[in-house]
N, C-alpha and C positions, 0 to 999 in steps of 0.2 A: 768839426763836422756839424752841419746844421741838422736838426731833427724836427719831427712834426711838433714836438712839444714847444719848440722855439717859435714856430710859425702859426700854430692853430689859434683860433678864437675860443677862449675859455668862457666868454660871457654870454654865449647863446644858450639860454635855458630851454629845456624841453617842455613838453606838455605831457599829460597823462592819458592813458587810453580812455578814461571816463570823461575827460573834458569834452565840452560841446564844440562842434566844428565852428560855429559862429564866433565863439570866444577866441579860438585859436587863430582863425582867419584875421580877426581884428588885431591880435597880437603880432601876427606875421606882418600885416600892413604897417603897423606902428614902427616895427623894427626894420622894415625894408627887406624882409626875408622871403625867399621862395621855397623854403624848406624848413621843417620843424622836426627835431628829434622827439620821439615818443618814448617816455621812460616810466618804468614802474619802480619807484624809489630811485636808486642810482643805476639800475639795470636798463640798458637800451633794449626796447622790445619792438621798435619799429620806427618808421619815418612817415611824414606826411608832406606831400607836395601838392601844388595846384593841379598837377596832372593826375594825381591819385583821385582828387575830388572830381575832376572832369570825367575820368573813366568810370567812376562809381555811379555817376548820375546824381550825386549829392549837390543839387543846385536848388536855389530858391529858399524860401523860409523854412520849409520842411527839412531840407538838407542841413540847414544851420543848427537844427536841434539834435541832429544825430551825434552819438558819441564818436570820438576819433577812432576807436577800435573797429568800427564798421567800415572805415575807409582806408586806414593806414596800410602801408606796405610792411608786412610782418617779417620779411627777409631782406632787409636793405643791405646794400654793399657798405662795408665799413673799412676804416683804416685802423690798423692796430698801432698803438703808441710806439712800438719798436720799429715800425716801417721807416724806410728812408723816404724823403720827399719824392724821389724817382719812382719808388714802388707805389706810393699813393697816387702819383700821376698815372701810372700804368693801370691801376685799379679804376680810376676815373674814366680812362680811355676805354677799358674793357666793358665797363658797365654803362657807358654813355651818359655820364653825369658830371656836373660841375662842382659838386660838394660831397663830402663824406663825413659822417660822424666818426670821431676818434674814440676808440674804446681801449680800456686796459682791463683785461680779465672780465669782459662783459659789462664793465661799468662805463657809462658815458662820461667823458671828460672834456670834450670840446668838439670843434668843427674845423675842418680844413677845406678850403675852397681853391678853385683854380686861381683866383685873384691872389690868395695868400702865397701860392707857389710861384706865380708870375714875378713877384718882387724879389725872389731869391736869385742870387748870382748864378748865371749860366742856365737858368730854367726858362727864360722868356720865349725862345723859339719853340721849344717842345710844348710849352703850355699853349702857345698860339695854334699849333697843329691840333692838339686835343680839343681846344675850344671850337675850332672850325668844325670838328666832327660832332661835337655835342649840339651844335646849332643846327645840324642837318636833321630834318624831321626823322623821328624814330617811331614808326607805327607801333601801336600796342600789340603785345603778343596775345593773340586770341587762340585759345585752345580749340582744336577741331572737335566737333561733336563725335562721340564714340558710336557711330552708326552700327557697326557690327555687333557691339554689345547690346545696343538698344533693340536691334532686330532679333537677336537671340533671346533676349529677355521677353520681348513681345511674343515670340513663338512659344516660349515656355508658358507664359500666362494664357495665351490663346488655347494651347493644348490642355492646360489645367482646367480652364473654363469649359471646354468641350467635353472633357472627361467627366466633370461634375454634372453637366447637363445630361449626358448619356446615363450616368448612374441615377440621376433624379428621375429620368423618364422610365427607367426600368423598375423603379420602386412601385409596389402595389398601392393602389389608391384606396 
């Protein structure tokens, strides 16, 4: 039975949270990567993609000086070493991605991509379906503004200011 350990790329080194975006982008370009694991020692603490950089607004010279930790995805999807290739493929499909860092007990050990899975016997058609889904635009998830909480907080602040003003006007001069 083929495992992720047999197919994953163990040569993709990660970056650290304190590395500068410019340095990491240059490394990604040199290696032809669209994705970079972010590690603190051997522990995977996040991932960095071009999409993360775009959504964060980290563009231009100023953005290149930012540390990776300001832009990285702190809760990336992962493949566990014990997963089957089919399970890794389902994880990619579920999370709308073409790559997953492979971890063993939190330790980053490699990278598995759709391309790695596509060359496995019997996986080509399934990989093709997942690939077509990942190429479909996936709009960023924007959290709605908590209007009710903001209004309630504003009312409390307004009430507190009004109470303070009333108390102040009642004080003898």
